[in-house]
All heavy atoms as an XYZ file, in Angstrom:
672
protein
N      58.417     66.266    -14.671
C      59.108     67.271    -15.381
C      57.945     68.274    -16.167
O      58.244     69.369    -16.193
C      60.032     66.711    -16.425
C      61.161     67.783    -16.705
S      62.060     68.200    -15.336
C      63.132     69.339    -16.098
N      56.978     67.573    -16.640
C      55.948     68.391    -17.162
C      55.237     69.441    -16.246
O      54.919     70.469    -16.712
C      54.985     67.567    -17.801
C      55.457     66.795    -19.081
C      54.142     66.134    -19.658
N      54.358     66.263    -21.081
C      53.528     65.675    -21.951
N      52.499     65.019    -21.528
N      53.646     65.845    -23.309
N      55.169     68.903    -15.036
C      54.538     69.858    -13.941
C      55.382     71.104    -13.773
O      54.904     72.265    -13.708
C      54.234     69.117    -12.698
C      53.770     69.998    -11.602
C      52.431     70.331    -11.606
C      54.618     70.442    -10.620
C      52.005     71.232    -10.618
C      54.122     71.245     -9.549
C      52.855     71.733     -9.631
N      56.631     70.853    -13.731
C      57.555     72.024    -13.504
C      57.582     72.995    -14.720
O      57.496     74.240    -14.555
C      59.033     71.442    -13.219
C      59.962     72.667    -13.208
C      59.091     70.716    -12.042
N      57.568     72.420    -15.908
C      57.463     73.250    -17.061
C      56.088     73.937    -17.158
O      56.038     75.206    -17.491
C      57.601     72.450    -18.432
N      54.985     73.333    -16.810
C      53.716     74.065    -16.768
C      53.690     75.079    -15.645
O      53.142     76.258    -16.002
C      52.657     73.006    -16.498
C      51.232     73.638    -16.339
C      50.577     74.041    -17.487
C      50.653     73.713    -15.120
C      49.336     74.632    -17.410
C      49.397     74.351    -14.956
C      48.805     74.878    -16.118
N      54.336     74.853    -14.589
C      54.446     75.864    -13.475
C      55.174     77.086    -13.933
O      54.792     78.316    -13.642
C      54.948     75.123    -12.183
C      55.048     76.167    -11.012
C      53.838     76.435    -10.379
C      56.266     76.643    -10.580
C      53.941     77.320     -9.310
C      56.251     77.500     -9.424
C      55.155     77.801     -8.854
N      56.295     76.918    -14.510
C      57.128     77.994    -14.969
C      56.467     78.862    -16.111
O      56.377     80.118    -16.008
C      58.513     77.503    -15.493
C      59.296     78.647    -16.173
C      59.318     76.896    -14.331
N      55.827     78.163    -17.008
C      54.978     78.840    -18.029
C      53.846     79.640    -17.551
O      53.605     80.691    -17.972
C      54.507     77.807    -19.097
C      55.687     77.242    -19.912
C      56.366     78.252    -20.839
O      55.811     79.124    -21.287
N      57.707     78.186    -20.855
N      53.253     79.001    -16.533
C      52.110     79.788    -15.960
C      52.643     81.020    -15.158
O      51.940     82.053    -15.164
C      51.440     78.839    -14.781
O      50.864     77.760    -15.367
N      53.799     80.988    -14.409
C      54.330     82.070    -13.887
C      54.737     83.174    -14.923
O      54.480     84.390    -14.542
C      55.561     81.763    -13.015
C      55.105     81.061    -11.712
C      56.444     80.618    -10.958
C      54.239     81.750    -10.832
N      55.202     82.785    -15.941
C      55.672     83.763    -16.972
C      54.370     84.345    -17.636
O      54.316     85.548    -17.969
C      56.360     83.112    -18.104
C      57.791     82.552    -17.750
C      58.401     81.796    -18.917
C      58.712     83.666    -17.499
N      53.271     83.585    -17.820
C      52.016     84.058    -18.249
C      51.472     85.142    -17.306
O      51.027     86.205    -17.712
C      51.019     82.967    -18.522
C      49.744     83.403    -19.277
C      49.609     83.332    -20.561
C      48.579     83.934    -18.673
N      48.410     83.711    -20.832
C      47.737     84.033    -19.777
C      48.268     84.157    -17.404
C      46.422     84.510    -19.497
C      46.914     84.579    -17.145
C      46.054     84.790    -18.278
N      51.575     84.749    -16.035
C      50.976     85.753    -14.985
C      51.762     86.961    -14.928
O      51.285     88.050    -14.605
C      50.914     84.988    -13.596
C      49.794     84.076    -13.561
C      49.883     83.276    -12.143
C      48.318     84.848    -13.546
N      53.031     86.880    -15.107
C      54.005     88.107    -14.983
C      53.639     89.025    -16.196
O      53.690     90.241    -16.020
C      55.363     87.704    -15.048
O      55.773     87.104    -16.186
N      53.317     88.489    -17.307
C      52.865     89.378    -18.456
C      51.493     90.017    -18.151
O      51.225     91.169    -18.410
C      52.845     88.688    -19.748
C      54.185     88.366    -20.206
C      52.165     89.437    -20.873
C      54.196     87.460    -21.417
N      50.599     89.224    -17.647
C      49.175     89.713    -17.396
C      49.119     90.587    -16.190
O      48.242     91.421    -15.987
C      48.249     88.502    -17.143
N      50.147     90.569    -15.329
C      50.218     91.380    -14.128
C      50.329     92.834    -14.303
O      49.787     93.602    -13.617
C      51.241     90.789    -13.153
S      51.175     91.571    -11.541
N      51.225     93.216    -15.278
C      51.524     94.582    -15.502
C      50.274     95.490    -15.908
O      50.051     96.545    -15.233
C      52.599     94.835    -16.476
O      52.355     94.265    -17.765
N      49.496     95.084    -16.855
C      48.260     95.815    -17.160
C      47.317     95.901    -15.910
O      46.504     96.761    -15.735
C      47.750     95.233    -18.305
C      48.709     94.509    -18.958
C      49.613     93.940    -17.839
N      47.334     94.711    -15.172
C      46.410     94.746    -13.994
C      46.798     95.776    -13.033
O      45.933     96.424    -12.475
C      46.406     93.344    -13.339
O      46.148     92.277    -14.329
C      45.479     93.159    -12.216
N      48.069     95.908    -12.743
C      48.530     96.983    -11.757
C      48.306     98.352    -12.332
O      47.876     99.235    -11.586
C      50.000     96.657    -11.474
C      50.276     95.447    -10.674
C      51.851     95.336    -10.625
C      49.741     95.457     -9.399
N      48.468     98.589    -13.584
C      48.145     99.780    -14.141
C      46.719    100.098    -14.035
O      46.210    101.203    -13.670
C      48.660     99.847    -15.659
C      50.098     99.805    -15.671
C      48.092    101.102    -16.289
C      50.633     99.672    -17.104
N      45.825     99.185    -14.326
C      44.383     99.344    -14.204
C      43.939     99.667    -12.674
O      43.130    100.473    -12.440
N      44.655     98.894    -11.842
C      44.293     99.162    -10.302
C      44.780    100.604     -9.918
O      44.035    101.297     -9.254
C      44.944     98.137     -9.464
N      45.837    101.067    -10.518
C      46.395    102.356    -10.303
C      45.390    103.432    -10.791
O      45.090    104.410    -10.180
C      47.733    102.561    -10.851
C      48.304    103.948    -10.543
C      48.783    104.251     -9.322
C      48.444    104.858    -11.576
C      49.273    105.581     -9.168
C      48.829    106.075    -11.405
C      49.368    106.548    -10.181
N      44.856    103.208    -11.989
C      43.904    104.089    -12.621
C      42.652    104.072    -11.667
O      42.027    105.190    -11.492
C      43.550    103.727    -14.049
C      44.804    103.985    -14.943
C      42.366    104.429    -14.525
C      44.628    103.407    -16.286
N      42.212    102.930    -11.330
C      41.058    102.916    -10.357
C      41.224    103.631     -9.054
O      40.283    104.300     -8.589
N      42.515    103.642     -8.493
C      42.800    104.269     -7.209
C      42.715    105.855     -7.572
O      42.124    106.553     -6.750
C      44.128    103.912     -6.733
C      44.509    104.864     -5.611
C      44.079    102.511     -6.112
N      43.248    106.183     -8.570
C      43.241    107.625     -8.912
C      41.932    108.098     -9.213
O      41.483    109.264     -8.778
C      44.080    107.903    -10.219
C      45.525    107.672    -10.017
S      46.236    108.939     -8.819
C      46.959    107.907     -7.600
N      41.064    107.383     -9.833
C      39.657    107.849    -10.071
C      38.900    107.784     -8.746
O      38.075    108.708     -8.475
C      38.934    106.821    -11.165
C      39.532    107.161    -12.511
C      37.431    107.138    -11.203
C      39.058    106.039    -13.649
N      39.159    106.919     -7.928
C      38.452    106.757     -6.632
C      38.839    108.042     -5.711
O      38.008    108.531     -5.147
C      38.867    105.477     -5.882
O      38.268    105.470     -4.635
N      40.136    108.280     -5.784
C      40.557    109.558     -5.024
C      40.033    110.784     -5.624
O      39.792    111.740     -4.825
C      42.133    109.577     -4.949
C      42.666    108.483     -4.124
C      44.302    108.561     -4.289
C      42.448    108.602     -2.685
N      39.904    110.886     -6.920
C      39.290    112.031     -7.515
C      37.827    112.183     -7.164
O      37.335    113.325     -6.854
C      39.419    111.991     -9.040
C      39.021    113.155     -9.850
C      39.913    114.327     -9.699
O      41.125    114.244     -9.267
N      39.447    115.484     -9.771
N      37.102    111.067     -7.081
C      35.671    111.285     -6.807
C      35.382    111.496     -5.282
O      34.311    111.829     -4.908
C      34.974    110.128     -7.344
O      35.354    108.836     -6.578
N      36.417    111.239     -4.399
C      36.256    111.435     -2.998
C      35.688    110.271     -2.285
O      35.514    110.387     -1.078
N      35.606    109.142     -2.890
C      35.062    107.942     -2.259
C      36.171    107.119     -1.871
O      37.077    106.709     -2.632
C      34.152    107.186     -3.180
C      32.908    107.979     -3.509
C      32.077    107.250     -4.595
O      32.380    105.995     -4.779
O      31.260    107.747     -5.294
N      36.249    106.676     -0.582
C      37.303    105.849     -0.088
C      37.203    104.457     -0.591
O      38.030    103.676     -1.052
C      37.513    105.940      1.410
C      38.566    104.998      1.928
C      37.712    107.439      1.916
N      35.932    103.960     -0.279
C      35.558    102.557     -0.701
C      34.709    102.637     -1.964
O      33.588    102.929     -1.931
C      34.802    101.802      0.407
C      35.713    101.772      1.721
C      35.289    102.445      2.743
C      36.763    100.930      1.744
C      36.138    102.369      3.891
C      37.533    100.867      2.844
C      37.149    101.581      4.053
O      37.905    101.657      5.177
N      35.352    102.376     -3.047
C      34.725    102.605     -4.305
C      34.887    101.249     -5.157
O      35.743    100.436     -4.936
C      35.407    103.668     -5.086
O      34.879    103.892     -6.354
N      33.961    101.067     -6.151
C      34.018     99.914     -7.022
C      34.926    100.250     -8.155
O      35.078     99.258     -9.039
C      32.660     99.610     -7.472
C      31.771     99.093     -6.386
C      32.212     97.811     -5.781
O      32.689     96.967     -6.406
N      32.035     97.715     -4.528
N      35.519    101.359     -8.234
C      36.415    101.637     -9.400
C      37.661    100.852     -9.377
O      38.116    100.393    -10.440
C      36.767    103.214     -9.364
C      35.637    104.105     -9.648
C      35.201    105.082     -8.857
C      34.971    104.009    -10.919
C      34.121    105.913     -9.094
C      33.933    104.785    -11.283
C      33.523    105.794    -10.379
O      32.526    106.590    -10.700
N      38.245    100.669     -8.245
C      39.438     99.904     -8.179
C      39.353     98.483     -8.791
O      40.178     98.089     -9.598
C      39.970     99.928     -6.744
C      41.363     99.116     -6.746
C      40.289    101.390     -6.316
N      38.456     97.761     -8.242
C      38.330     96.263     -8.762
C      37.827     96.279    -10.220
O      38.178     95.408    -10.981
C      37.379     95.582     -7.894
C      36.681     96.568     -6.961
C      37.681     97.770     -7.043
N      37.034     97.263    -10.588
C      36.581     97.323    -11.955
C      37.745     97.557    -12.928
O      37.873     96.839    -13.995
C      35.450     98.444    -12.132
C      34.985     98.586    -13.508
C      34.143     97.525    -13.981
C      34.243     99.870    -13.611
N      38.552     98.570    -12.619
C      39.702     98.968    -13.494
C      40.717     97.808    -13.422
O      41.418     97.565    -14.358
C      40.227    100.229    -13.115
C      39.439    101.419    -13.741
C      38.461    102.064    -13.170
C      39.505    101.833    -15.068
N      37.933    103.025    -13.979
C      38.529    102.760    -15.247
C      40.318    101.561    -16.205
C      38.375    103.551    -16.494
C      40.154    102.248    -17.426
C      39.245    103.182    -17.473
N      40.833     97.225    -12.252
C      41.755     96.010    -12.168
C      41.331     94.851    -13.060
O      42.214     94.195    -13.734
C      42.016     95.549    -10.760
N      40.091     94.634    -13.138
C      39.582     93.603    -13.903
C      39.569     93.847    -15.466
O      40.081     93.007    -16.265
C      38.013     93.322    -13.631
N      39.537     95.134    -15.845
C      39.712     95.558    -17.088
C      41.220     95.376    -17.533
O      41.473     94.867    -18.645
C      39.268     97.019    -17.427
C      39.756     97.548    -18.635
C      37.772     97.123    -17.216
N      42.144     95.805    -16.677
C      43.484     95.553    -16.935
C      43.907     94.190    -17.009
O      44.706     93.756    -17.747
N      43.163     93.245    -16.192
C      43.619     91.779    -16.190
C      43.079     91.304    -17.540
O      43.725     90.407    -18.073
C      43.020     91.048    -15.064
C      43.335     89.667    -15.052
C      44.529     89.155    -14.754
C      42.414     88.709    -15.516
C      44.955     87.803    -14.703
C      42.736     87.354    -15.590
C      43.962     86.940    -15.194
N      41.944     91.700    -18.010
C      41.529     91.189    -19.318
C      42.369     91.668    -20.481
O      42.680     90.770    -21.397
C      40.027     91.717    -19.651
C      38.930     91.175    -18.734
C      37.626     91.922    -18.995
C      38.857     89.610    -19.047
N      42.909     92.844    -20.399
C      43.848     93.271    -21.449
C      45.155     92.514    -21.388
O      45.721     92.019    -22.279
C      44.115     94.857    -21.321
C      42.803     95.500    -21.659
C      45.191     95.255    -22.120
C      42.818     97.017    -21.335
N      45.566     92.407    -20.028
C      46.736     91.510    -19.816
C      46.678     90.111    -20.239
O      47.590     89.491    -20.775
N      45.568     89.592    -19.994
C      45.325     88.123    -20.407
C      45.360     88.025    -21.889
O      45.913     87.107    -22.504
C      44.010     87.634    -19.874
N      44.826     88.884    -22.638
C      44.798     88.918    -24.058
C      46.227     89.098    -24.560
O      46.618     88.402    -25.595
C      43.927     90.130    -24.596
C      43.919     90.162    -26.067
C      43.313     89.305    -26.921
C      44.733     91.218    -26.719
C      43.337     89.375    -28.277
C      44.797     91.333    -28.085
C      44.132     90.386    -28.827
O      44.169     90.456    -30.236
N      46.956     89.999    -23.980
C      48.334     90.214    -24.409
C      49.190     89.024    -24.123
O      49.953     88.587    -24.891
C      48.876     91.389    -23.593
C      50.318     91.824    -24.020
C      50.913     91.655    -25.097
C      51.134     92.480    -23.161
N      52.190     92.060    -25.095
C      52.441     92.629    -23.854
C      51.092     92.871    -21.823
C      53.515     93.173    -23.351
C      52.238     93.509    -21.295
C      53.400     93.664    -22.017
N      48.925     88.304    -22.843
C      49.747     87.249    -22.620
C      49.473     86.092    -23.539
O      50.408     85.251    -23.884
C      49.506     86.760    -21.106
N      48.283     85.838    -23.957
C      47.837     84.817    -24.786
C      48.395     85.082    -26.172
O      48.883     84.197    -26.900
C      46.341     84.735    -24.890
C      45.735     83.790    -23.849
C      46.328     82.333    -23.862
O      46.282     81.610    -24.832
O      46.903     81.903    -22.813
N      48.411     86.358    -26.622
C      48.957     86.748    -27.965
C      50.501     86.387    -27.981
O      50.958     85.795    -28.949
C      48.615     88.228    -28.137
C      49.282     88.610    -29.443
N      48.801     88.330    -30.621
C      50.382     89.430    -29.707
C      49.490     88.770    -31.644
N      50.508     89.411    -31.062
N      51.195     86.725    -26.832
C      52.633     86.493    -26.850
C      52.870     84.909    -26.800
O      53.755     84.447    -27.477
C      53.260     87.119    -25.507
C      54.562     86.659    -25.235
C      53.260     88.686    -25.713
N      51.970     84.214    -26.010
C      52.295     82.807    -25.884
C      52.118     82.092    -27.226
O      52.774     81.252    -27.535
C      51.259     82.214    -24.881
C      51.471     80.729    -24.666
C      50.350     80.171    -23.724
N      49.078     80.187    -24.296
C      48.516     79.240    -25.134
N      49.256     78.236    -25.356
N      47.380     79.161    -25.497
N      51.105     82.549    -27.973
C      50.707     81.826    -29.277
C      51.607     82.185    -30.304
O      51.859     81.484    -31.283
C      49.355     82.107    -29.708
C      48.223     81.471    -28.783
C      46.856     81.755    -29.226
C      45.857     80.938    -28.332
N      44.537     81.385    -28.767
N      52.220     83.467    -30.357
C      52.994     83.918    -31.484
C      54.535     83.666    -31.287
O      55.073     82.920    -32.158
C      52.864     85.400    -31.700
O      53.103     86.136    -30.576
C      51.405     85.757    -32.251
N      55.067     84.154    -30.240
C      56.581     84.044    -30.172
C      56.997     83.080    -29.045
O      58.038     82.674    -28.960
C      57.278     85.261    -30.049
C      56.847     86.026    -28.759
C      57.127     86.117    -31.293
C      57.710     87.281    -28.518
N      56.206     82.806    -28.058
C      56.440     81.985    -26.805
C      56.791     82.952    -25.697
O      57.517     83.837    -25.805
N      56.465     82.336    -24.526
C      56.699     83.193    -23.200
C      58.183     83.229    -22.911
O      58.627     84.234    -22.571
C      55.879     82.617    -22.068
C      54.369     82.715    -22.373
C      53.676     81.848    -21.190
C      53.891     84.156    -22.182
N      58.917     82.068    -23.072
C      60.313     82.090    -22.559
C      61.122     82.886    -23.569
O      62.090     83.597    -23.144
C      60.871     80.690    -22.437
O      60.637     79.965    -23.649
N      60.759     82.850    -24.842
C      61.493     83.635    -25.912
C      61.242     85.079    -25.720
O      62.173     85.834    -25.863
C      61.063     83.163    -27.349
C      61.720     83.802    -28.436
N      63.138     83.563    -28.596
C      61.510     84.673    -29.332
C      63.536     84.270    -29.573
N      62.549     84.926    -30.129
N      60.015     85.423    -25.370
C      59.697     86.858    -25.086
C      60.492     87.412    -23.917
O      61.135     88.557    -24.028
C      58.162     86.981    -24.765
C      57.772     88.303    -24.316
C      57.530     89.368    -25.329
C      57.486     88.674    -23.031
C      57.066     90.617    -25.012
C      57.010     89.838    -22.722
C      56.849     90.877    -23.614
N      60.649     86.691    -22.903
C      61.390     87.148    -21.694
C      62.843     87.085    -21.936
O      63.608     87.785    -21.487
C      60.989     86.444    -20.367
C      59.746     86.863    -19.757
C      58.560     86.175    -19.906
C      59.705     88.091    -19.048
C      57.417     86.710    -19.375
C      58.561     88.530    -18.409
C      57.488     87.818    -18.638
N      63.255     86.150    -22.746
C      64.693     86.047    -23.053
C      65.036     87.286    -23.816
O      66.223     87.798    -23.671
N      64.244     87.712    -24.666
C      64.533     88.963    -25.511
C      64.486     90.190    -24.646
O      65.392     91.046    -24.772
C      63.687     89.158    -26.644
C      63.857     88.188    -27.731
C      63.171     88.501    -29.026
N      61.802     88.904    -28.966
C      61.017     89.207    -29.860
N      61.373     89.123    -31.129
N      59.677     89.561    -29.680
N      63.701     90.248    -23.661
C      63.563     91.363    -22.686
C      64.920     91.458    -21.824
O      65.568     92.484    -21.660
C      62.399     91.260    -21.783
C      61.103     91.652    -22.241
C      60.034     91.442    -21.335
C      61.182     93.125    -22.660
N      65.341     90.275    -21.335
C      66.511     90.127    -20.534
C      67.766     90.405    -21.201
O      68.718     90.862    -20.671
C      66.494     88.942    -19.688
C      65.365     88.753    -18.718
C      65.441     87.403    -18.089
C      65.501     89.805    -17.578
N      67.817     90.050    -22.493
C      69.023     90.115    -23.360
C      69.172     91.410    -23.992
O      70.194     91.766    -24.723
N      68.187     92.265    -23.893
C      68.250     93.544    -24.643
C      69.374     94.518    -23.982
O      69.400     94.638    -22.735
C      66.871     94.289    -24.578
N      70.049     95.146    -24.808
C      71.031     96.023    -24.222
C      70.491     97.459    -24.543
O      70.126     97.830    -25.635
C      72.396     95.923    -25.129
C      72.893     94.586    -25.088
C      74.461     94.630    -24.804
N      75.047     93.417    -24.846
C      75.253     92.623    -23.823
N      74.990     93.087    -22.622
N      75.853     91.438    -23.950
N      70.523     98.180    -23.347
C      69.945     99.481    -23.391
C      71.063    100.546    -23.845
O      70.727    101.667    -24.291
C      69.340     99.903    -21.990
C      68.101     99.120    -21.691
O      67.439     98.736    -22.702
O      67.769     99.073    -20.526
N      72.273    100.259    -23.456
C      73.308    101.226    -23.774
C      74.329    100.528    -24.737
O      74.439     99.378    -24.819
C      74.149    101.561    -22.582
O      74.676    100.348    -21.895
C      73.242    102.117    -21.364
N      74.975    101.424    -25.474
C      75.896    100.851    -26.497
C      77.198    100.631    -25.915
O      77.673    101.478    -24.853
C      75.927    101.802    -27.604
C      74.747    101.832    -28.417
C      74.777    102.811    -29.474
O      75.891    103.514    -29.717
N      73.735    102.899    -30.324
N      78.096     99.670    -26.290
C      79.466     99.525    -25.848
C      80.204    100.611    -26.266
O      80.137    101.152    -27.416
C      79.896     98.218    -26.220
C      79.386     97.065    -25.584
C      79.993     95.744    -25.908
C      79.532     94.681    -25.296
N      80.275     93.337    -25.583
N      81.184    101.062    -25.351
C      82.208    102.088    -25.815
C      83.287    101.346    -26.503
O      83.853    100.462    -25.975
C      82.659    102.812    -24.540
C      81.604    103.624    -23.945
C      82.241    104.455    -22.785
C      81.138    105.281    -22.148
N      81.807    106.017    -20.914
N      83.618    101.769    -27.706
C      84.707    101.246    -28.457
C      85.743    102.208    -28.505
O      85.603    103.343    -28.791
C      84.299    100.781    -29.901
O      83.796    101.837    -30.521
C      83.341     99.685    -29.800
N      87.059    101.755    -28.154
C      88.268    102.655    -28.196
C      89.175    102.160    -29.211
O      89.390    101.177    -29.541
C      88.873    102.683    -26.874
C      87.951    103.391    -25.823
C      88.695    103.596    -24.575
C      87.951    104.322    -23.554
N      88.621    104.575    -22.346
């Protein structure tokens, strides 16, 4: 059972770290296209910077409020208000 819990926590950690990584890779692609180079080192460089930021953020969330509590609050958030009649 501990293995399953560790696996789930690892996936939650990676899902937090993944979003800044994708943003960094997107920035790298945009810079690469702007400079006119098709094969550029900007994409992996910016993706690595995004992953470092994402890893820091995921560790901060894990140590302060917990990964499952963080995602529980995200999924339980109501974006619209209920209509009362």
